[in-house]
C-alpha positions in Angstrom: 103.9 -9.5 -5.6 102.5 -6.7 -3.3 104.5 -4.2 -1.1 102.9 -2.4 1.7 104.1 1.2 1.5 104.0 3.1 4.8 102.0 6.1 3.1 100.3 4.5 0.2 99.3 1.1 1.9 99.4 -2.2 -0.2 100.4 -1.6 -3.9 101.5 -3.9 -6.7 105.4 -4.2 -7.0 104.9 -2.7 -10.6 104.6 0.7 -8.8 108.1 0.3 -7.4 111.7 0.1 -8.8 114.1 -2.5 -7.3 117.2 -1.0 -6.4 119.3 -3.8 -5.0 120.7 -5.0 -1.9 120.1 -2.8 1.2 123.6 -3.6 2.6 126.0 -0.9 2.1 128.7 -1.4 -0.7 132.2 -0.1 0.0 133.0 2.0 -3.3 136.5 1.3 -4.5 139.1 4.1 -4.5 138.9 6.0 -7.9 142.4 4.5 -9.0 141.4 0.9 -8.0 142.2 -1.8 -10.8 139.5 -2.4 -13.3 138.9 -5.9 -11.8 137.8 -4.3 -8.5 135.6 -1.8 -10.4 133.9 -4.7 -12.5 133.3 -6.7 -9.2 131.8 -3.8 -7.6 129.5 -2.8 -10.6 128.4 -6.3 -11.6 128.8 -8.9 -8.9 126.1 -9.2 -6.1 125.2 -12.1 -3.7 122.1 -13.9 -4.8 120.9 -15.4 -1.4 118.0 -17.8 -1.1 115.9 -17.0 1.9 115.6 -13.6 3.7 117.2 -10.7 2.1 117.0 -7.0 2.7 116.5 -4.9 -0.4 115.9 -1.1 -1.4 112.9 -0.3 -3.4 111.7 3.1 -4.5 107.9 3.9 -4.8 108.3 5.8 -8.1 104.6 5.5 -9.2 103.4 6.6 -5.8 104.7 8.8 -3.0 108.4 8.6 -3.9 109.4 6.9 -0.7 112.6 4.8 -0.5 111.8 1.4 1.4 113.9 -1.2 3.0 112.0 -4.5 2.1 112.8 -7.8 3.9 111.8 -10.5 1.4 112.0 -14.3 1.1 113.8 -14.7 -2.4 112.5 -18.2 -2.5 108.8 -17.5 -1.9 108.8 -13.8 -2.6 106.9 -13.3 0.7 107.3 -9.8 2.1 108.5 -10.1 5.7 108.9 -6.4 6.8 108.8 -3.0 5.1 110.6 0.1 6.5 110.9 3.6 5.5 114.4 4.6 4.6 115.2 7.9 6.2 118.2 10.1 5.2 
């Protein structure tokens, strides 16, 4: 799979680290029940089709990217730089 970094251009996905869903997760309160924390840490949606993900270009420029990818074909549909 190839990802086009805005700074480094097209690179192998091996240069990047997948960080998960780009949607914001709502962190439970510190005193939430263990079941709630277990769900927060381990359960994620596994959609088929277009999905926005966070990727980190660790073996390159160090940029954080939001990648829109088709999970069925692995086609990269869009790449955006994530700005703080």
